[in-house]
N, C-alpha and C positions, 0 to 999 in steps of 0.2 A: 381506584384500586380497593378501597374499603368496601364498596358495594359488592364487588366480586367476591371478596372474602366472606362477607355476610351471606351472600347467596349460596356459596359452597358450604358454609357451616350449617345453614338451614337445611340444605339438601341432605347432608350427612346425618343430621339429627332426625329428619323425617325418615330416612332409610333405616336407621337403627331402631326407631320406634316401631316401624312396620315389621321388622324382623323379630321384635320382642313379643309380638302377638302370635300365639299359636293359632293354627287354622281351626276354623269351626268344624266340629265333627259332622260327618254326613248324616242324613236322616236315619240310615240303617244302623250306624254306630250308636247314635243317640237312642234309638229304639232298643238296641241290645243292652245299653247301659241302664235304661229305665227298667227293663225287664229284670236285669240282675239286681238292681236296688230293691225292687218289689219282692223277688224270690228270696233274697238274702236278708230281708229286714229283721227277722227273728234271730238269725245267726249273728248278724251284726250287733244286735242288742246284747246277746248273751256272751259273745266272744270278744267283741271289739267296742264295747260301749264307751270307752274313754277316748276313742280315736275319731279323727275328723279328716275330711278330704281324701287325699291319696293314701293316707295312713290306713284308712278303712280297707281299701282294696288289698294293700300289702298284708294287713292283719288277716283278712279272709284267706288269702293265698297261703299264709304261713300256718293256718289252721285247717287246711284242706281236708285232712282226715276226720275232722269233727263236723264238717258242714252237712246240712241236710241235702237229700238227693236233688231237690228242686234248685237249690242254690248252686250245687255243683254243675248241674245241667246248664243253668243260665250263664255261669262263668265260662263254661266251655264254649258257649256260642259267641262270646265277645271276640271281635277281631283282634288279632295280634298286631301290634305296631310294626311297621316295616322299618328297615334301617338297621344299623349295627346294634348289637346287644349292649346293655348298660355296662359301664366299666366296673370291674370288681375291685374291691379295696384290698 
């Protein structure tokens, strides 16, 4: 009986670990992200220099009216995530 419990616990742990990993972006999405990072490098430094990770993208979006034309174009080419919109607070 103990072996069965251990096997079930291990399977549940493995399943939860697999679900915790986000899927890797497609090559097209990764290329769009790289193009955005390059096009928005100066905007990021001047507008969002203290931000890192996802905060950079949020900062750039919140400063859309101040972005350079190249950065705006690159951001417009990023694919939008599918699924429900984020919950509002």
